[in-house]
N, C-alpha and C positions, 0 to 999 in steps of 0.2 A: 234464415229464420230458424231452421231446425237446430243449427249450431248454437244460436243464442238461447233457445229453450233448453238445450242440453246443458249448457254452462249454468244457466239459472237453476236448474234442478240439482246439479252437483253442489252449487253454493248453498242452496237451501238444505240439502241432505247433510252436508258437512256441518253447517251451523247448528242444525237441530240435534246432531249427535254429540256436540260438545256440551257437556254439562257444566253448569256454573257451580262453584263450591257452595255447599250448604253450610250454614252457620247455625249451630244449635248449642244450647247451653243447659246445664243442669246443676243443681246443688245437692250435695250428699254430705253425710257425716263421716268423721274419721272411723274407719272400720267397716263402713257400708260399701257394698259392691253393686254396681250397675252393669248392665250388658249393652254393648253397642254392636249392632249387626249391620254388615254390608254384604251385598251380593257380588259375586265374581265368578270367574271360570278359569281356574288354574291350568286347565288343559290347553289353554291358548298361550300360556307363558306369562300371563298377567297375574299379579297378585297385589293385595293391599299391603302397604307398609306404613309405619307410623313414626312420627317424631313428637316427643313431648317437650313442650317449652320449659317446664319446671319439673324435672323427673322426680324430685323429692316429695312432690305433692301427691302423686298417685302411683300405684303399681298396676301394670297391665299384663294380663295373660291372654294368649291367642289360641283359638281353636278353629280349625277349618272343618266344616261339616259338609260332606259330599252328599248331594241330593239325588244321585243317580239310582235308578231302580233296575233290577234285573240285568246288570252288566252294561247298561247304556253308557256310552262315552260322550263327552262334550256337553254334559249337562251342568247347569250352574251349581255353585256351592255357596254356602254362607260362611263368611268370615266373622266369627264371634269374638269380641273383645270384652273380657271381664276387667272392669276398672274399679280398683279399690282405693278409697280415700285413705291416705297414710298420714298426712300432716295438713293442718289448716292452711288455707291459701287458695290461690286461683291459678289455673294453668290452661293452656290450649293444647289440644292434640290434633295434629294435622295428619290425616290419612291420605295417601296417594296410591292410585291404581296404575301400575306400570310394570314393565318387564325389567327385572333386576339387572340385566346385562346392557340395557340401553341407557347409557349414562347421560348423553346430551339430548335426550328426547323428552318433551314435556309429558306429564301425566295425562292420561285420557280422562281421568276423573279425580276429583279431590273432595274431601269431606272434612270439615273442621268442627271439633267438639270442644266447647269451653266447659271446664269442670271447676266448680267452686266447692271447696271442702271446708266444712265448719267444725 
């Protein structure tokens, strides 16, 4: 009985930790800049990476803001992406949270942002 309970708890914990991709969208004008923020912890080796479906539509710059105070280690950081509308059109940006050296391992989180530029 204890074994079955332990297995059930492991399955529930694993399932609840796997986040489903969020799908969000926004409309901006050419030249307008929006910020998209994601939380992470680069000290664990994980970082956010992105792929733009149509890179001619937007320009992206990344800034990582460390939130540690007084030399604390292992604290979360904010990954801030400034997204500028460059050309009218629509594109999706897929953000993946993973370790860069793990090539055949699925991302532990994903986030999808659809940007419409007018």
